[in-house]
Structures are given as structure tokens and as C-alpha cells.
FIPATI-827480 format. One line per 8 residues: their letters; for each residue x, y, z of N, C-alpha, C. Coordinates in steps of 0.02 Angstrom, whole numbers, m for minus. Atoms other than C-alpha are relative to their C-alpha. Layout:
% FIPATI-827480
a = X:Y:Z:X:Y:Z:X:Y:Z  ...
% end
This chain:
% FIPATI-827480
fhrgdtaa = 41:m58:2:0:0:m2:43:62:2  m38:m63:4:74:165:m53:m49:58:8  47:m56:m16:m15:314:25:17:61:m40  m20:m61:34:83:450:m66:17:53:46  m21:m58:m42:136:619:m6:m61:38:24  52:m40:m28:31:727:105:27:69:20  m18:m68:m25:31:908:164:m47:16:59  39:m18:m59:m28:975:331:15:74:19
allhdver = m8:m70:m19:m53:1151:400:m21:12:72  20:m29:m64:m54:1232:568:m29:69:m16  36:m60:23:m184:1366:535:m6:49:59  6:m55:m50:m168:1529:632:m48:52:m22  48:m53:15:m318:1644:633:28:61:36  m35:m58:m31:m228:1810:661:m50:48:32  50:m45:m28:m388:1908:697:m19:m24:71  19:26:m66:m434:1793:843:61:m25:39
dvvvvteq = m63:23:m30:m252:1741:881:m10:m70:29  11:70:m19:m300:1556:888:28:m47:m56  m18:51:49:m237:1399:802:m62:m42:m12  63:35:18:m378:1311:709:19:m72:m20  m10:73:16:m383:1120:704:m67:m28:m22  64:33:18:m512:998:638:m10:m57:48  21:57:m40:m606:865:733:m23:m51:m49  16:51:49:m611:704:631:m16:m65:35
friathea = 15:68:m26:m691:536:667:47:m48:m37  m44:49:27:m566:394:642:m22:m66:27  25:65:m23:m635:219:647:54:m41:36  m53:39:m31:m465:147:698:8:20:74  m4:m19:m71:m476:246:864:m66:m8:38  67:5:m30:m660:211:899:m1:m50:58  2:52:m55:m632:51:1005:38:22:61  m43:m20:m57:m500:135:1116:m24:66:30
gpgyllea = 23:m64:m26:m597:296:1144:m59:24:m40  59:m26:34:m726:411:1069:3:m4:m77  m7:4:73:m655:395:893:13:68:m33  m12:m66:28:m638:583:867:68:26:20  m67:m26:m13:m465:662:854:2:72:m23  m15:m66:20:m407:841:847:62:m5:m45  m56:7:46:m294:859:695:13:66:m37  m16:m54:47:m204:984:588:m36:m13:m66
aagsmeag = 29:10:67:m292:1012:421:52:m30:m44  m49:35:41:m209:894:301:m36:m39:m57  28:40:52:m233:792:143:54:m27:m43  m48:29:48:m151:685:13:4:41:m63  m10:m38:62:m75:771:m135:m16:m42:m61  15:35:62:m141:723:m306:61:1:m43  m58:6:45:m20:672:m444:17:68:m29  m22:m61:29:83:823:m493:m20:64:39
eapgaclr = 22:m58:m39:2:937:m361:53:25:47  m48:m31:m44:110:1057:m266:m30:1:72  24:2:m71:100:1051:m72:m46:59:15  43:m59:m16:29:1231:m66:m66:m6:m31  63:10:33:m109:1190:m189:m42:m50:40  36:52:m40:m155:1036:m87:m25:31:66  21:m28:m64:m158:1137:75:m57:49:m9  54:m48:11:m267:1275:3:m65:m37:m11
relmeetg = 60:40:13:m392:1144:m58:m24:m32:67  17:32:m62:m390:1049:109:m24:48:53  21:m49:m50:m402:1204:217:m74:22:m14  68:m21:19:m560:1258:123:m51:m58:18  44:58:m11:m635:1081:131:m10:m14:75  5:24:m69:m598:1047:315:m16:56:49  9:m54:m49:m606:1219:397:m43:60:m28  35:m57:30:m686:1343:276:46:61:m3
yraeelrl = m46:m54:1:m531:1452:290:39:5:m65  m47:m11:54:m426:1528:149:64:28:28  m65:m24:m25:m241:1551:186:25:58:m41  m29:m55:35:m168:1719:142:74:m16:m16  m72:14:6:11:1655:167:13:m71:23  m22:67:m20:87:1482:177:75:5:12  m72:4:m14:259:1454:259:19:m70:13  m24:67:m14:356:1293:255:33:m2:70
iaayyvsp = m29:9:m67:395:1238:434:50:m59:m2  m41:60:0:465:1064:402:m23:m50:m54  17:57:44:470:913:288:26:m62:34  m21:60:m38:476:739:366:m42:m59:m20  38:62:9:419:559:361:m37:m12:65  40:13:m61:277:526:482:16:m70:25  m10:70:m20:307:338:483:44:m32:m53  m45:28:51:462:284:385:m2:m75:3
% end
């Protein structure tokens, strides 16, 4: 199984000075708890898609926010 590359964002609402996260239901965590997790907005990049384009799409889908500026914080392997 090859999941592909993903992009994630720590979304800062500067007007409210808060970090915005999403609450997602994950079936894999349902048996050990409520099944809902707080997560950074994230998604899998489509073939040929740039990380910024992926983030802009996912931010709108998951939070309803549009990012004015994106800054790269890090690049890493979640689970090598």
C-alpha cells in the first residue's frame, strides 16, 4: 500500500489569535476511545500537485478558511 505524499497546515487565525484544528472521526480509534481526534488540516497530494495547492484545497474543505500566506515549517516522514 502506497499512501503517497501529504501536506498539513497549522492554521493561525490572526484576527482571533488562535490555532484552528479539525475534529475528525477515525474508525481505527473508535474502540479505544470516542473515535474523534483533533488534527491539523491535511490531505493527500494528487499526482503532480504542489503542497501549497493541496493545502489550500484541504483548508477550504476541512475548515472553511482561505490562507493568505503559507510558510514551510518542516518536511519529514511521519512513519518511515
